[in-house]
C-alpha positions in Angstrom: -18.3 -36.5 -25.0 -18.2 -37.1 -21.2 -16.6 -33.6 -18.7 -13.8 -33.7 -16.4 -14.8 -34.5 -12.7 -13.9 -31.2 -10.7 -11.1 -32.1 -8.8 -9.2 -33.3 -12.4 -10.0 -29.3 -14.2 -8.2 -27.2 -11.7 -5.2 -28.9 -12.2 -5.7 -29.0 -15.6 -5.9 -25.7 -16.5 -3.0 -24.3 -14.1 -1.2 -26.6 -16.2 -1.8 -25.4 -19.5 -1.6 -21.8 -17.7 1.8 -22.6 -16.1 3.6 -24.1 -19.8 1.8 -20.8 -21.3 4.1 -18.5 -19.4 7.3 -20.5 -18.6 7.6 -20.3 -22.8 6.1 -17.5 -23.6 8.6 -15.3 -21.0 11.7 -16.3 -21.8 10.7 -15.7 -25.0 9.7 -12.3 -24.5 12.9 -11.1 -22.9 15.3 -12.4 -25.2 12.9 -11.3 -28.7 13.8 -8.1 -25.8 17.1 -8.4 -26.0 18.2 -9.6 -28.9 21.0 -8.2 -31.2 20.1 -8.2 -34.8 22.0 -10.3 -36.5 21.5 -12.9 -33.0 19.4 -16.0 -33.8 16.9 -16.1 -31.7 15.8 -20.0 -31.6 19.3 -20.4 -30.5 19.2 -17.9 -27.5 15.5 -18.8 -26.4 16.4 -23.1 -26.5 19.6 -21.6 -23.9 17.5 -19.7 -22.1 15.1 -22.2 -21.1 17.8 -24.6 -20.3 18.6 -22.6 -17.8 15.0 -21.4 -16.5 13.8 -25.3 -16.5 15.7 -26.7 -13.7 14.7 -23.1 -11.2 11.0 -22.7 -12.6 9.7 -26.7 -13.1 10.3 -27.6 -8.9 9.0 -24.1 -7.8 6.2 -24.7 -9.9 5.0 -28.4 -8.9 6.4 -26.8 -5.0 4.1 -24.1 -4.8 1.2 -26.3 -6.4 2.1 -28.6 -3.8 1.9 -27.0 -0.6 -1.5 -24.4 -1.6 -3.4 -27.5 -2.5 -2.3 -28.7 0.5 -3.1 -25.2 2.2 -6.3 -24.2 0.4 -7.3 -28.3 1.3 -6.6 -27.9 4.9 -8.4 -23.8 5.3 -11.2 -26.3 3.3 -12.1 -29.1 4.9 -12.0 -26.7 8.8 -15.1 -24.4 6.5 -16.3 -27.1 6.3 
């Protein structure tokens, strides 16, 4: 099996970390604040649906901005 080129490794790792954070942080908050008899699944999917419209564009925008800034400064150094 061939390894991925370096230019693909960092975005894939970043995407994996972002997916874990976007899925596990609402789960932690829901489990801490959930009443004893409430349904976890419904509350979790409600938290995801409230968070996703803000978190996904923010994550994509910040990834693009940081990538542009890093490429700008890396080109200047070399």
